[in-house]
Residue frames as a rotation matrix with the C-alpha (Angstrom) as fourth column:
MET 1
-0.151 0.332 0.931 -40.03
0.973 -0.118 0.199 7.93
0.176 0.936 -0.305 -21.79
ARG 2
0.849 0.527 -0.040 -41.16
0.521 -0.821 0.233 11.13
0.090 -0.219 -0.972 -20.04
GLU 3
0.391 -0.792 -0.469 -37.55
0.201 -0.424 0.883 11.96
-0.898 -0.440 -0.007 -19.16
LYS 4
-0.480 -0.585 0.653 -36.47
0.748 0.116 0.653 11.54
-0.458 0.802 0.382 -22.82
ARG 5
0.285 0.675 0.680 -39.33
0.890 -0.449 0.074 13.76
0.355 0.585 -0.729 -24.00
ALA 6
0.895 0.058 -0.442 -38.29
0.292 -0.826 0.482 16.49
-0.337 -0.561 -0.756 -21.56
LEU 7
-0.057 -0.990 -0.130 -34.69
0.265 -0.141 0.954 16.29
-0.963 0.020 0.270 -22.74
ASP 8
-0.387 -0.022 0.922 -35.75
0.919 0.074 0.387 16.39
-0.077 0.997 -0.008 -26.41
LEU 9
0.663 0.710 0.238 -37.94
0.711 -0.697 0.097 19.41
0.235 0.105 -0.966 -25.70
ARG 10
0.609 -0.488 -0.626 -35.10
0.256 -0.626 0.737 21.17
-0.751 -0.609 -0.256 -23.96
LYS 11
-0.413 -0.813 0.411 -32.87
0.646 0.056 0.761 20.86
-0.641 0.580 0.502 -27.02
GLY 12
-0.504 0.295 0.812 -35.48
0.754 -0.308 0.580 22.59
0.422 0.904 -0.067 -29.16
SER 13
0.039 0.619 -0.784 -36.76
0.931 -0.308 -0.197 24.98
-0.364 -0.722 -0.588 -26.52
ARG 14
-0.755 -0.356 -0.551 -35.66
0.194 -0.923 0.332 28.11
-0.627 0.144 0.766 -28.40
ASN 15
-0.914 0.401 -0.059 -38.44
-0.159 -0.222 0.962 27.59
0.373 0.889 0.267 -30.95
MET 16
-0.490 0.758 -0.430 -41.21
0.829 0.557 0.038 26.69
0.269 -0.338 -0.902 -28.52
SER 17
0.067 0.600 0.797 -44.06
-0.105 -0.791 0.603 28.86
0.992 -0.124 0.010 -27.46
LYS 18
-0.647 -0.451 -0.615 -43.31
0.556 0.273 -0.785 29.71
0.522 -0.850 0.074 -23.84
ALA 19
0.510 0.730 0.454 -45.30
0.040 -0.548 0.836 30.94
0.859 -0.408 -0.309 -20.87
LEU 20
-0.787 -0.603 0.130 -43.97
-0.056 -0.140 -0.989 32.33
0.614 -0.785 0.076 -17.60
LEU 21
0.309 0.864 -0.399 -46.17
0.428 0.248 0.869 31.16
0.849 -0.439 -0.293 -14.73
VAL 22
-0.647 -0.414 0.641 -46.05
-0.321 -0.614 -0.721 33.61
0.692 -0.672 0.264 -11.79
ILE 23
-0.039 0.638 -0.769 -47.44
0.420 0.709 0.567 31.63
0.907 -0.300 -0.295 -8.87
ASP 24
0.493 0.475 -0.729 -49.04
0.804 0.072 0.591 32.97
0.334 -0.877 -0.346 -5.68
MET 25
-0.726 -0.685 0.063 -47.32
0.627 -0.697 -0.348 36.35
0.282 -0.213 0.935 -5.65
GLN 26
0.218 0.935 0.280 -50.13
0.430 -0.349 0.833 37.71
0.876 -0.061 -0.478 -3.50
GLU 27
0.044 -0.126 0.991 -50.45
-0.645 -0.761 -0.068 40.03
0.763 -0.637 -0.114 -0.51
ALA 28
0.880 0.390 0.271 -51.16
-0.454 0.519 0.725 37.00
0.142 -0.761 0.633 1.75
TYR 29
0.848 -0.530 -0.011 -47.86
0.530 0.846 0.059 35.35
-0.022 -0.055 0.998 0.95
VAL 30
-0.166 -0.970 0.179 -45.36
0.972 -0.191 -0.136 38.08
0.166 0.152 0.974 0.10
GLY 31
0.374 0.362 0.854 -47.09
0.278 -0.922 0.269 41.34
0.885 0.137 -0.446 1.08
GLU 32
-0.404 -0.591 0.699 -46.05
-0.401 -0.572 -0.715 43.58
0.822 -0.569 -0.006 3.96
ARG 33
-0.113 0.443 0.889 -48.58
-0.993 -0.011 -0.120 42.03
-0.043 -0.896 0.441 6.36
CYS 34
0.333 0.237 -0.913 -48.11
-0.424 0.902 0.080 38.37
0.842 0.360 0.401 5.45
ALA 35
0.990 0.133 -0.037 -47.58
-0.038 0.521 0.853 35.74
0.132 -0.843 0.521 8.13
SER 36
0.454 -0.867 0.203 -44.20
-0.876 -0.394 0.278 35.86
-0.161 -0.304 -0.939 9.89
TYR 37
0.247 -0.375 0.893 -43.59
-0.155 0.895 0.418 32.13
-0.956 -0.242 0.163 9.46
LEU 38
0.901 -0.015 0.433 -43.29
0.426 0.204 -0.881 32.61
-0.075 0.979 0.190 5.69
LYS 39
0.418 -0.855 -0.306 -39.52
0.422 -0.116 0.899 32.89
-0.804 -0.505 0.313 5.56
TYR 40
0.411 -0.258 0.874 -39.10
0.885 -0.114 -0.450 34.64
0.216 0.959 0.182 2.22
ASP 41
-0.576 -0.495 -0.651 -36.89
0.460 -0.854 0.242 37.69
-0.675 -0.160 0.720 1.86
LYS 42
0.308 0.921 0.238 -39.91
0.702 -0.051 -0.710 39.42
-0.642 0.385 -0.663 0.42
PRO 43
0.609 -0.072 -0.790 -38.28
-0.388 -0.896 -0.217 42.50
-0.691 0.439 -0.574 -1.12
ALA 44
-0.497 -0.855 -0.147 -35.50
-0.610 0.224 0.760 40.43
-0.617 0.467 -0.633 -2.73
LEU 45
-0.539 0.366 0.759 -37.99
0.515 0.856 -0.047 37.86
-0.667 0.365 -0.650 -3.99
LEU 46
0.577 0.797 -0.178 -40.26
0.381 -0.456 -0.804 40.55
-0.722 0.396 -0.567 -5.49
ARG 47
0.251 -0.570 -0.782 -37.25
-0.715 -0.654 0.248 42.13
-0.653 0.497 -0.572 -7.24
ALA 48
-0.743 -0.582 0.330 -36.16
-0.256 0.703 0.664 38.73
-0.619 0.409 -0.671 -8.62
VAL 49
-0.165 0.772 0.614 -39.65
0.715 0.522 -0.465 37.87
-0.679 0.362 -0.638 -9.88
ASN 50
0.709 0.420 -0.567 -40.03
0.005 -0.806 -0.591 41.31
-0.705 0.416 -0.574 -11.43
ASP 51
-0.211 -0.861 -0.463 -36.65
-0.689 -0.205 0.695 40.92
-0.694 0.466 -0.550 -13.16
VAL 52
-0.779 -0.036 0.625 -37.81
0.271 0.881 0.388 37.66
-0.565 0.472 -0.677 -14.69
ILE 53
0.281 0.952 0.123 -41.16
0.645 -0.093 -0.758 39.14
-0.710 0.293 -0.640 -15.71
ASP 54
0.519 -0.134 -0.844 -39.42
-0.421 -0.900 -0.116 42.08
-0.744 0.415 -0.523 -17.39
ALA 55
-0.566 -0.817 -0.112 -36.90
-0.547 0.270 0.792 39.87
-0.617 0.509 -0.600 -19.18
ARG 56
-0.673 0.302 0.675 -39.43
0.498 0.860 0.112 37.31
-0.547 0.412 -0.729 -20.42
SER 57
0.472 0.875 -0.106 -42.05
0.504 -0.367 -0.782 39.84
-0.723 0.316 -0.614 -21.50
GLY 58
0.253 -0.507 -0.824 -39.28
-0.621 -0.738 0.263 41.68
-0.742 0.445 -0.502 -23.34
GLU 59
-0.822 -0.553 0.135 -38.55
-0.305 0.627 0.717 38.41
-0.481 0.548 -0.684 -25.20
GLY 60
-0.436 0.743 -0.508 -42.21
-0.793 -0.050 0.607 38.10
0.426 0.667 0.611 -26.21
CYS 61
-0.874 0.110 -0.473 -42.97
0.275 0.914 -0.298 35.37
0.400 -0.390 -0.829 -23.67
MET 62
0.117 0.967 0.225 -46.55
-0.073 -0.218 0.973 35.15
0.990 -0.130 0.045 -22.45
VAL 63
-0.913 -0.368 0.175 -46.79
-0.167 -0.055 -0.984 36.04
0.372 -0.928 -0.012 -18.74
VAL 64
0.097 0.935 -0.341 -49.54
0.051 0.337 0.940 34.30
0.994 -0.108 -0.015 -16.73
TYR 65
-0.684 -0.236 0.690 -50.35
-0.623 -0.302 -0.721 35.13
0.379 -0.924 0.059 -13.12
VAL 66
-0.097 0.635 -0.766 -51.98
0.259 0.759 0.597 32.60
0.961 -0.140 -0.239 -10.79
ARG 67
-0.380 0.083 0.921 -53.66
-0.807 -0.516 -0.286 33.46
0.452 -0.852 0.263 -7.52
ASN 68
-0.745 0.098 -0.660 -54.26
0.335 0.910 -0.244 30.88
0.577 -0.403 -0.710 -4.82
VAL 69
-0.398 0.724 0.563 -57.75
-0.792 -0.582 0.187 31.22
0.463 -0.372 0.805 -3.35
THR 70
-0.990 0.107 0.096 -59.52
0.022 0.776 -0.631 29.20
-0.142 -0.622 -0.770 -0.66
LYS 71
-0.358 0.932 -0.055 -63.08
0.032 0.071 0.997 27.99
0.933 0.355 -0.055 -1.24
ARG 72
-0.487 0.256 0.835 -65.28
-0.845 -0.382 -0.375 28.90
0.223 -0.888 0.402 1.71
SER 73
0.244 0.592 -0.768 -66.37
-0.099 0.803 0.588 25.87
0.965 -0.067 0.255 3.71
LEU 74
0.898 0.161 0.409 -66.53
-0.417 0.015 0.909 24.65
0.140 -0.987 0.081 7.28
ILE 75
0.770 -0.637 0.038 -63.55
0.609 0.751 0.254 22.36
-0.191 -0.172 0.966 6.80
LYS 76
0.206 -0.718 0.664 -61.43
0.682 -0.381 -0.624 25.04
0.702 0.582 0.411 5.11
ARG 77
0.785 0.120 0.608 -61.76
-0.292 -0.794 0.533 27.23
0.547 -0.596 -0.588 8.24
LEU 78
0.854 -0.480 0.200 -59.16
0.007 0.395 0.919 24.96
-0.520 -0.783 0.341 9.81
ALA 79
0.685 -0.610 0.398 -56.72
0.665 0.301 -0.684 25.28
0.298 0.733 0.612 6.93
LEU 80
-0.047 -0.820 -0.570 -53.29
0.835 -0.346 0.429 26.83
-0.549 -0.456 0.701 7.53
PHE 81
-0.958 -0.260 -0.118 -53.64
0.138 -0.784 0.605 29.15
-0.249 0.563 0.788 4.51
LYS 82
0.014 0.991 0.133 -57.00
0.891 0.048 -0.451 30.85
-0.454 0.125 -0.882 4.10
VAL 83
-0.838 -0.242 -0.489 -57.14
-0.017 -0.884 0.468 33.43
-0.545 0.401 0.737 1.32
TYR 84
-0.041 0.938 0.344 -60.69
0.668 0.282 -0.689 34.14
-0.743 0.202 -0.638 0.26
GLU 85
-0.414 0.007 0.910 -61.65
0.857 -0.333 0.393 35.68
0.306 0.943 0.132 -3.10
GLY 86
0.400 0.635 0.661 -62.40
0.463 -0.762 0.453 39.38
0.791 0.125 -0.599 -2.84
THR 87
0.846 -0.201 -0.493 -60.16
0.429 -0.293 0.855 40.05
-0.316 -0.935 -0.162 0.15
PRO 88
0.743 -0.634 -0.214 -57.09
-0.668 -0.724 -0.175 42.32
-0.044 0.273 -0.961 0.01
GLU 89
0.041 -0.762 0.646 -54.94
-0.542 0.526 0.655 39.27
-0.839 -0.378 -0.392 0.82
SER 90
0.372 0.189 0.909 -56.04
0.476 0.801 -0.362 37.54
-0.797 0.568 0.208 -2.39
GLU 91
0.971 0.045 -0.235 -54.79
-0.153 -0.639 -0.754 40.33
-0.184 0.768 -0.613 -4.63
LEU 92
0.471 -0.870 0.144 -51.48
0.690 0.262 -0.675 40.28
0.550 0.417 0.724 -6.48
VAL 93
0.216 -0.443 -0.870 -48.84
0.891 -0.275 0.362 41.83
-0.400 -0.853 0.335 -4.28
GLU 94
0.958 0.081 -0.277 -48.25
0.009 -0.968 -0.252 45.56
-0.288 0.238 -0.927 -4.54
GLY 95
0.229 -0.921 -0.313 -45.18
-0.700 -0.380 0.604 46.28
-0.676 0.081 -0.733 -6.63
LEU 96
-0.149 -0.224 0.963 -45.49
0.376 0.888 0.265 43.17
-0.914 0.402 -0.048 -8.80
HIS 97
-0.695 -0.099 -0.712 -44.98
-0.564 -0.538 0.626 43.99
-0.446 0.837 0.318 -12.48
VAL 98
-0.002 0.791 0.612 -48.29
0.321 0.580 -0.748 43.05
-0.947 0.195 -0.256 -14.10
VAL 99
-0.691 -0.414 -0.593 -47.68
-0.416 -0.443 0.794 43.04
-0.591 0.795 0.134 -17.86
SER 100
-0.815 0.497 -0.297 -50.75
-0.084 0.406 0.910 41.05
0.573 0.767 -0.289 -18.99
ASP 101
-0.200 0.827 0.526 -54.34
-0.978 -0.203 -0.052 40.42
0.064 -0.525 0.849 -18.02
HIS 102
0.096 0.141 -0.985 -53.77
-0.258 0.960 0.112 36.67
0.961 0.244 0.128 -17.98
VAL 103
-0.663 -0.217 0.716 -54.75
-0.731 -0.015 -0.682 36.03
0.159 -0.976 -0.148 -14.37
PHE 104
-0.015 0.600 -0.800 -56.12
-0.173 0.786 0.593 32.68
0.985 0.147 0.092 -13.24
VAL 105
0.118 0.146 0.982 -57.33
-0.991 -0.047 0.126 31.34
0.065 -0.988 0.139 -9.89
LYS 106
-0.305 -0.165 -0.938 -56.45
-0.148 0.981 -0.125 27.98
0.941 0.101 -0.323 -8.39
TYR 107
0.555 0.573 0.603 -57.85
-0.720 -0.031 0.693 26.19
0.416 -0.819 0.396 -5.36
VAL 108
0.912 -0.384 0.144 -55.16
0.255 0.806 0.534 23.48
-0.321 -0.451 0.833 -4.96
GLY 109
0.262 -0.936 -0.235 -51.39
0.064 -0.226 0.972 23.45
-0.963 -0.269 0.001 -5.29
ASP 110
-0.551 -0.500 0.668 -51.00
0.636 0.268 0.724 22.54
-0.541 0.824 0.170 -8.95
VAL 111
-0.516 0.287 -0.807 -51.83
-0.430 -0.902 -0.046 25.48
-0.741 0.324 0.589 -11.22
LEU 112
-0.818 0.149 -0.555 -52.77
-0.505 0.273 0.818 23.09
0.274 0.950 -0.148 -14.00
SER 113
-0.747 0.663 -0.048 -55.68
0.573 0.605 -0.553 21.86
-0.337 -0.441 -0.832 -11.88
ASN 114
-0.141 0.685 -0.715 -57.51
-0.201 -0.726 -0.657 24.85
-0.969 0.051 0.240 -13.38
PRO 115
0.023 0.166 0.986 -59.11
0.787 0.605 -0.120 23.59
-0.616 0.779 -0.117 -16.61
GLU 116
0.942 0.327 -0.069 -59.44
0.226 -0.776 -0.589 27.15
-0.246 0.540 -0.805 -17.97
LEU 117
0.359 -0.896 -0.263 -55.69
-0.676 -0.444 0.588 27.62
-0.643 -0.033 -0.765 -17.69
ARG 118
-0.307 -0.462 0.832 -55.03
0.197 0.824 0.531 24.28
-0.931 0.327 -0.162 -19.42
VAL 119
0.464 0.561 0.686 -57.28
0.809 0.047 -0.586 25.32
-0.361 0.827 -0.432 -22.31
PHE 120
0.919 -0.148 -0.365 -55.66
-0.202 -0.973 -0.115 28.77
-0.338 0.179 -0.924 -22.45
LEU 121
-0.021 -0.997 0.071 -52.16
-0.493 0.072 0.867 27.30
-0.870 -0.016 -0.493 -22.69
LYS 122
-0.244 -0.014 0.970 -53.24
0.572 0.806 0.155 24.82
-0.783 0.592 -0.189 -25.33
GLN 123
0.729 0.618 0.295 -55.04
0.612 -0.393 -0.687 27.45
-0.308 0.681 -0.665 -27.41
ASN 124
0.814 -0.495 -0.304 -51.89
-0.512 -0.859 0.028 29.60
-0.275 0.133 -0.952 -27.33
GLY 125
0.785 -0.473 -0.399 -49.65
-0.058 0.586 -0.808 26.71
0.616 0.658 0.433 -28.41
VAL 126
0.349 -0.671 0.654 -47.61
-0.931 -0.326 0.162 26.77
0.105 -0.666 -0.739 -25.24
GLU 127
0.655 -0.219 -0.723 -45.12
0.002 0.958 -0.288 23.90
0.755 0.187 0.628 -25.03
SER 128
-0.316 -0.838 -0.445 -42.74
0.670 0.135 -0.730 25.23
0.671 -0.529 0.519 -22.38
VAL 129
0.789 0.540 0.292 -43.44
0.142 -0.623 0.769 26.82
0.597 -0.565 -0.569 -18.98
GLU 130
-0.515 -0.856 0.033 -41.04
0.254 -0.189 -0.949 28.68
0.819 -0.480 0.315 -16.74
ILE 131
0.513 0.747 -0.422 -42.11
0.561 0.080 0.824 28.83
0.650 -0.660 -0.378 -13.12
VAL 132
-0.724 -0.622 0.297 -41.46
0.149 -0.562 -0.813 31.54
0.673 -0.544 0.500 -10.52
GLY 133
0.161 0.789 0.593 -43.18
-0.515 -0.445 0.733 32.55
0.842 -0.423 0.335 -7.27
VAL 134
-0.647 -0.300 0.701 -43.95
-0.762 0.224 -0.607 30.76
0.025 -0.927 -0.373 -4.02
ASP 135
0.478 -0.653 0.587 -43.60
-0.758 0.031 0.651 28.24
-0.443 -0.757 -0.480 -2.43
GLY 136
-0.193 -0.683 -0.704 -40.71
-0.913 0.388 -0.126 26.09
0.359 0.619 -0.699 -3.71
GLY 137
-0.975 -0.176 0.135 -41.80
-0.218 0.875 -0.432 23.31
-0.042 -0.451 -0.892 -1.38
GLY 138
-0.318 0.936 0.149 -45.46
0.135 0.200 -0.970 23.56
-0.939 -0.288 -0.190 -2.31
CYS 139
0.622 0.775 -0.107 -47.34
0.042 -0.170 -0.985 25.11
-0.782 0.608 -0.138 -5.21
VAL 140
0.258 -0.590 -0.765 -44.26
-0.925 -0.380 -0.019 25.81
-0.279 0.712 -0.644 -7.35
ALA 141
-0.762 -0.606 0.228 -43.06
-0.541 0.790 0.289 22.20
-0.355 0.097 -0.930 -7.15
LEU 142
-0.264 0.754 0.601 -46.58
0.274 0.656 -0.703 20.73
-0.925 -0.021 -0.380 -7.53
THR 143
0.667 0.465 -0.583 -47.14
-0.362 -0.482 -0.798 22.90
-0.651 0.743 -0.153 -10.61
ALA 144
-0.181 -0.808 -0.561 -43.84
-0.966 0.041 0.254 21.81
-0.183 0.588 -0.788 -12.13
LEU 145
-0.798 -0.057 0.601 -44.81
-0.097 0.995 -0.034 18.15
-0.595 -0.085 -0.799 -11.59
GLY 146
0.191 0.963 0.188 -48.25
0.254 0.137 -0.958 18.75
-0.948 0.231 -0.218 -13.05
ALA 147
0.460 -0.090 -0.883 -46.73
-0.735 -0.597 -0.322 20.52
-0.498 0.798 -0.340 -16.06
ILE 148
-0.665 -0.732 -0.146 -44.42
-0.713 0.564 0.417 17.59
-0.223 0.381 -0.897 -16.78
GLU 149
-0.594 0.515 0.618 -47.37
0.245 0.848 -0.471 15.19
-0.766 -0.128 -0.630 -16.44
ASN 150
0.541 0.825 -0.165 -49.25
0.151 -0.288 -0.946 17.34
-0.828 0.486 -0.280 -18.98
GLY 151
0.513 -0.364 0.778 -46.37
0.838 0.407 -0.363 17.16
-0.185 0.838 0.514 -21.45
TYR 152
0.975 -0.143 0.170 -44.80
-0.100 -0.966 -0.238 20.59
0.198 0.215 -0.956 -20.96
HIS 153
-0.029 -0.997 -0.072 -41.10
0.636 0.037 -0.771 21.36
0.771 -0.068 0.633 -20.98
VAL 154
0.885 0.399 -0.242 -40.51
0.410 -0.417 0.811 22.80
0.223 -0.817 -0.533 -17.49
VAL 155
-0.219 -0.910 0.352 -38.00
0.349 -0.410 -0.843 25.45
0.911 -0.062 0.407 -16.47
VAL 156
0.701 0.335 -0.630 -37.73
0.697 -0.131 0.705 26.04
0.154 -0.933 -0.325 -12.71
ASN 157
0.164 -0.620 0.768 -36.19
0.154 -0.753 -0.640 29.47
0.974 0.223 -0.028 -12.13
GLU 158
0.204 -0.097 -0.974 -34.66
0.911 0.384 0.152 29.07
0.359 -0.918 0.166 -8.67
ARG 159
-0.814 -0.577 0.070 -33.51
0.524 -0.781 -0.340 32.68
0.251 -0.240 0.938 -8.52
ALA 160
-0.701 0.631 0.332 -37.15
-0.566 -0.775 0.279 33.81
0.433 0.008 0.901 -8.40
ILE 161
0.179 0.720 -0.670 -38.69
0.115 0.661 0.741 31.20
0.977 -0.210 0.035 -6.12
GLY 162
-0.262 -0.176 0.949 -39.37
-0.877 -0.367 -0.310 31.76
0.403 -0.913 -0.058 -2.45
THR 163
-0.009 0.193 -0.981 -39.30
0.072 0.979 0.192 28.73
0.997 -0.069 -0.023 -0.15
THR 164
0.129 0.121 0.984 -40.46
-0.967 -0.205 0.152 28.20
0.220 -0.971 0.090 3.43
PHE 165
0.788 0.300 0.537 -40.83
-0.431 0.892 0.134 24.43
-0.439 -0.337 0.833 3.17
GLU 166
0.052 -0.910 -0.411 -37.20
-0.990 -0.102 0.100 23.52
-0.133 0.402 -0.906 2.48
ARG 167
-0.549 -0.268 0.792 -37.50
-0.315 0.944 0.102 19.76
-0.774 -0.194 -0.602 3.11
SER 168
0.410 0.779 0.475 -40.38
0.286 0.385 -0.878 19.43
-0.866 0.495 -0.065 0.70
LYS 169
0.720 -0.194 -0.666 -38.54
-0.624 -0.602 -0.499 21.55
-0.304 0.775 -0.554 -1.83
ALA 170
-0.347 -0.937 0.040 -35.49
-0.854 0.333 0.399 19.29
-0.387 0.104 -0.916 -1.69
LYS 171
-0.389 0.273 0.880 -37.62
0.124 0.962 -0.244 16.18
-0.913 0.014 -0.408 -2.18
TYR 172
0.667 0.740 0.087 -39.70
0.224 -0.087 -0.971 17.65
-0.710 0.667 -0.224 -5.03
PHE 173
0.563 -0.482 -0.671 -36.74
-0.766 -0.608 -0.206 19.25
-0.309 0.631 -0.712 -6.83
LYS 174
-0.556 -0.725 0.407 -34.83
-0.526 0.686 0.503 15.97
-0.644 0.066 -0.762 -6.78
LYS 175
-0.078 0.634 0.769 -37.86
0.468 0.705 -0.533 14.27
-0.880 0.318 -0.352 -8.37
LEU 176
0.810 0.415 -0.415 -38.23
-0.087 -0.613 -0.785 17.08
-0.580 0.672 -0.461 -10.92
ARG 177
-0.003 -0.899 -0.438 -34.59
-0.894 -0.194 0.404 16.75
-0.448 0.392 -0.803 -11.97
LYS 178
-0.640 -0.209 0.739 -35.10
-0.031 0.968 0.248 13.02
-0.768 0.136 -0.626 -12.54
LEU 179
0.249 0.854 0.456 -38.14
0.591 0.239 -0.771 13.80
-0.767 0.461 -0.446 -14.69
GLY 180
-0.196 -0.480 0.855 -36.11
0.980 -0.134 0.150 16.20
0.043 0.867 0.497 -16.85
ALA 181
0.884 0.459 -0.090 -37.09
0.464 -0.883 0.062 19.62
-0.051 -0.096 -0.994 -15.54
GLU 182
0.030 -0.857 0.515 -34.57
0.653 -0.373 -0.659 22.30
0.757 0.356 0.548 -16.36
PHE 183
0.626 0.111 -0.772 -33.22
0.731 -0.429 0.531 24.39
-0.272 -0.897 -0.349 -13.45
ILE 184
0.035 -0.639 0.768 -31.78
0.605 -0.598 -0.525 27.87
0.795 0.484 0.366 -13.90
């Protein structure tokens, strides 16, 4: 049923209210001083994401930025990624085209875990989300799955997604295709 709904939405996607979700394009993940194990071609990724932002905002698409932030706790000190609110690492990466003030924070992989964002999308009549950012094997894929579960038509823009976790990406993207996500 979910797969059929996604296919039906895709057919009518030209008339839907759309949002571009720009995920985790922060100094910690794609900035000049980010961790070396993050295997993105950072300048190329930033150009690709900016190209999509420019194109979609020019089409009247709502652009929403999401920052990944770590809650301070004893357990979180052991986490691989620690990006605390108010630090330079938590800021949107320098050079990112910021065309709106729609900026939300998330504490887990799926952007739609933020109830304020869910309300915002609903209030704005959004039915379709296009996803760009990092990481294809983590937050991008988890957000796409969460969006499908919440009834959104999902467009995964592979040209503007950075991936370090290739195995996870392959697994998640296969599942997303089965659920009817559109890949461009």
